C-alpha positions as CSV (number, residue, x, y, z in Angstrom):
1,M,-21.5,10.1,10.1
2,N,-24.1,10.2,12.6
3,A,-25.1,12.8,15.5
4,T,-26.8,12.3,18.7
5,G,-27.7,16.2,19.8
6,N,-31.1,18.0,19.0
7,G,-30.0,20.9,16.9
8,P,-30.7,21.1,13.4
9,T,-27.4,20.1,12.0
10,D,-28.1,16.9,14.1
11,R,-31.4,16.0,12.8
12,A,-30.1,16.6,9.5
13,L,-27.4,14.1,9.7
14,R,-29.6,11.8,11.6
15,L,-31.9,11.7,8.6
16,A,-29.5,11.1,5.8
17,H,-28.0,8.4,8.2
18,E,-31.4,6.6,8.2
19,D,-31.9,7.0,4.4
20,Q,-28.4,6.0,3.9
21,R,-27.4,9.2,1.5
22,P,-24.7,11.5,1.2
23,T,-25.2,15.2,3.0
24,H,-23.2,18.4,2.7
25,L,-22.4,20.3,5.7
26,T,-21.6,23.7,5.4
27,L,-19.4,26.3,7.9
28,H,-22.9,27.8,8.9
29,D,-24.0,24.1,10.0
30,L,-20.8,23.3,11.9
31,T,-20.4,27.1,13.6
32,L,-24.0,27.9,14.1
33,Y,-25.6,24.7,15.0
34,P,-22.4,22.0,15.8
35,P,-23.4,18.8,16.2
36,I,-22.8,16.4,18.7
37,L,-21.0,13.7,16.0
38,D,-21.5,10.0,17.2
39,R,-18.4,8.5,18.2
40,A,-19.5,4.5,17.8
41,K,-17.5,4.0,14.3
42,P,-14.3,5.5,13.1
43,W,-14.2,7.8,10.3
44,L,-12.3,7.4,7.0
45,V,-11.8,10.6,5.5
46,V,-10.9,10.8,1.8
47,E,-10.0,13.5,-0.8
48,N,-12.6,12.8,-3.7
49,P,-16.4,12.3,-4.0
50,S,-16.2,9.8,-6.4
51,V,-14.7,7.6,-3.2
52,V,-18.3,8.4,-1.7
53,H,-20.1,7.6,-4.9
54,E,-18.4,4.3,-5.0
55,A,-18.9,3.5,-1.3
56,L,-22.7,4.3,-1.7
57,M,-22.5,1.6,-4.9
58,R,-21.1,-1.0,-2.9
59,G,-23.2,-1.0,0.0
60,V,-20.4,0.6,2.9
61,R,-22.2,1.3,6.0
62,S,-19.0,2.8,7.5
63,P,-18.7,6.7,7.8
64,I,-16.8,8.3,5.1
65,V,-16.3,12.2,5.2
66,C,-14.9,13.7,1.8
67,T,-13.1,17.1,1.7
68,S,-13.2,17.4,-2.2
69,G,-9.9,18.6,-2.0
70,T,-7.4,20.6,0.0
71,L,-8.7,21.1,3.9
72,T,-10.8,24.3,3.8
73,A,-12.2,25.9,6.9
74,V,-15.3,23.7,7.0
75,D,-12.9,20.7,7.0
76,H,-11.0,21.8,9.7
77,V,-13.6,22.8,12.0
78,L,-15.6,19.4,11.6
79,L,-12.1,17.4,12.1
80,G,-11.9,19.6,15.0
81,L,-15.2,18.7,16.4
82,A,-14.4,14.9,15.7
83,R,-11.0,15.1,17.5
84,T,-12.6,16.7,20.2
85,R,-15.4,14.0,20.4
86,G,-12.4,11.6,20.5
87,I,-13.8,10.0,17.0
88,P,-10.8,7.6,15.6
89,M,-9.8,8.7,11.8
90,E,-7.7,8.0,9.0
91,Y,-6.9,10.1,6.0
92,S,-6.8,8.5,2.2
93,G,-5.8,10.5,-0.7
94,D,-4.4,10.3,-4.1
95,I,-0.6,9.6,-4.1
96,D,0.7,12.8,-5.4
97,T,2.1,15.8,-4.0
98,G,-1.3,17.4,-3.1
99,G,-2.6,14.2,-1.5
100,R,0.6,14.0,0.9
101,N,0.2,17.5,1.9
102,I,-3.3,16.9,2.8
103,A,-2.3,13.8,4.7
104,S,0.4,15.6,6.3
105,A,-2.1,18.4,7.4
106,A,-4.5,16.0,8.8
107,H,-1.9,14.5,10.9
108,R,0.1,17.3,12.2
109,R,-3.0,19.4,13.3
110,Y,-5.5,16.4,14.0
111,D,-3.3,13.4,14.5
112,V,-5.1,11.5,11.8
113,P,-2.9,8.9,10.3
114,S,-2.9,8.3,6.4
115,R,-4.1,5.3,5.0
116,E,-3.5,3.1,1.6
117,M,-0.8,5.8,0.8
118,D,2.4,3.7,1.2
119,S,4.7,2.2,-0.6
120,D,3.0,-1.1,-0.3
121,T,-0.4,0.4,-2.0
122,R,2.0,2.0,-4.6
123,R,3.3,-1.2,-5.5
124,A,0.2,-3.0,-5.8
125,V,-1.3,-0.3,-8.3
126,L,1.4,-0.6,-10.4
127,A,1.6,-3.9,-10.5
128,A,-2.3,-4.0,-11.3
129,G,-1.6,-1.7,-14.1
130,A,-2.5,2.0,-15.3
131,L,-6.4,2.8,-15.9
132,S,-5.2,4.6,-18.7
133,E,-1.8,5.9,-20.5
134,G,-1.3,9.7,-20.7
135,P,-1.0,11.5,-24.0
136,A,2.9,12.3,-24.6
137,P,4.0,15.7,-23.9
138,V,3.1,17.8,-27.0
139,P,6.3,19.1,-28.5
140,T,7.4,22.5,-29.2
141,L,7.8,23.3,-32.5
142,A,11.2,25.1,-33.8
143,G,10.0,26.0,-37.0
144,P,7.1,25.5,-39.6
145,S,8.2,22.0,-40.6
146,Y,10.2,20.6,-37.6
147,T,8.8,18.5,-34.9
148,P,11.7,17.8,-32.4
149,L,12.2,14.2,-31.6
150,A,11.8,13.0,-27.9
151,D,15.3,13.5,-27.3
152,D,15.4,17.3,-27.9
153,R,12.5,17.8,-25.7
154,D,12.7,19.4,-22.2
155,P,13.1,16.9,-19.8
156,S,11.3,18.9,-17.4
157,A,7.6,18.8,-19.6
158,A,8.0,15.0,-20.5
159,R,5.2,13.9,-18.3
160,A,5.5,10.7,-20.1
161,G,9.1,10.3,-18.4
162,N,7.9,11.2,-14.7
163,A,9.6,8.7,-12.5
164,E,6.8,9.1,-10.0
165,P,3.5,8.6,-11.5
166,V,0.2,10.0,-9.7
167,I,-2.0,7.6,-8.5
168,F,-5.4,8.6,-7.9
169,Q,-7.5,6.8,-5.3
170,E,-10.3,5.9,-7.8
171,H,-8.0,3.4,-9.1
172,P,-9.4,0.0,-8.4
173,T,-6.9,-1.3,-6.2
174,V,-7.4,1.5,-4.0
175,L,-10.8,1.2,-3.9
176,D,-11.0,-2.4,-3.2
177,R,-8.5,-2.1,-0.2
178,L,-10.3,1.2,1.0
179,L,-14.1,-0.4,0.7
180,G,-13.6,-3.9,0.5
181,P,-13.7,-5.9,-3.0
182,D,-16.7,-4.9,-5.7
183,P,-17.6,-8.4,-7.3
184,E,-19.5,-6.5,-9.6
185,D,-16.7,-4.3,-10.9
186,P,-17.1,-4.5,-14.8
187,L,-13.9,-3.3,-15.5
188,P,-11.3,-5.0,-13.2
189,L,-7.3,-4.6,-14.6
190,P,-5.7,-7.5,-15.6
191,G,-3.3,-7.4,-13.1
192,S,-5.5,-7.4,-10.2
193,Q,-5.9,-9.9,-7.7
194,P,-8.7,-12.4,-7.8
195,I,-11.8,-11.0,-5.3
196,G,-11.2,-14.0,-3.0
197,C,-7.6,-12.5,-2.3
198,I,-8.1,-9.2,-1.5
199,T,-8.8,-8.2,2.0
200,S,-10.1,-4.8,3.1
201,K,-7.7,-3.1,6.2
202,P,-9.8,-2.1,9.2
203,V,-10.0,1.2,9.9
204,H,-8.1,1.9,13.1
205,A,-6.5,5.0,14.4
206,P,-5.3,6.0,18.2
207,D,-7.2,8.1,20.6
208,H,-7.8,11.6,20.1
209,K,-7.9,13.5,23.3
210,G,-6.7,16.9,22.2
211,A,-8.4,20.1,21.7
212,L,-9.6,21.6,18.5
213,A,-6.9,23.1,16.6
214,S,-6.8,26.4,14.9
215,P,-8.2,25.9,11.3
216,Q,-6.2,27.5,8.2
217,S,-7.4,26.5,5.0
218,K,-6.5,26.1,0.9
219,R,-8.7,24.4,-1.6
220,R,-8.6,22.4,-5.1
221,D,-11.0,22.9,-7.7
222,S,-14.0,20.6,-7.1
223,P,-17.4,20.4,-8.6
224,L,-19.3,21.0,-5.4
225,P,-20.0,24.9,-5.3
226,H,-19.4,25.2,-1.6
227,D,-17.2,23.5,1.0
228,S,-18.4,20.2,2.0
229,A,-18.8,16.8,4.0
230,A,-19.8,14.0,2.4
231,T,-21.1,10.7,4.2
232,P,-22.8,7.6,3.0
233,T,-24.5,6.5,6.2
């Protein structure tokens, strides 16, 4: 992400862009000193900070903005500023209920399409294999010496039997599609395609000419102590 204005937030974004490092934006930055955002390149908006870290390691130079979970006030303000500037954006998150809800909000409020959250991505991830197998659900003890069999367990509590497993965007297949392949990946999955066969889809989105939408917020737990937007450029 870059900026072209002369305010404090613009200068902070330009310095981070020159140094190729992430920067955290607060609600104070965006409301008291709103930047004039550079619209030269489209944005990829992601759910998890780990995608930004991976992009830095892979040398990605295109703008990536991280919401660190569900959209909060700072995210709404930033996406609104970007839409007003006509910056094309796409959103990619975990393929689960939370991720779909964020994608729906981004599309509904800012006309941001989702990316790598479709059935094709799901099939590719499942074919490549899981990063790890989740533990079986802990059984409920019916007595001091009786552990019920699997057939006796409550189906609603059986995570292992979930017909729709959660796909996190840290999965190598998703990262390769979002950021381009990593030839130095030390842990390729058995079902992954050879590096030469993987192509990264270009970021594309329709022009955004609407006005700033009114923000509303909710948040998922995040290791960051404050609302933030991060970019490796």
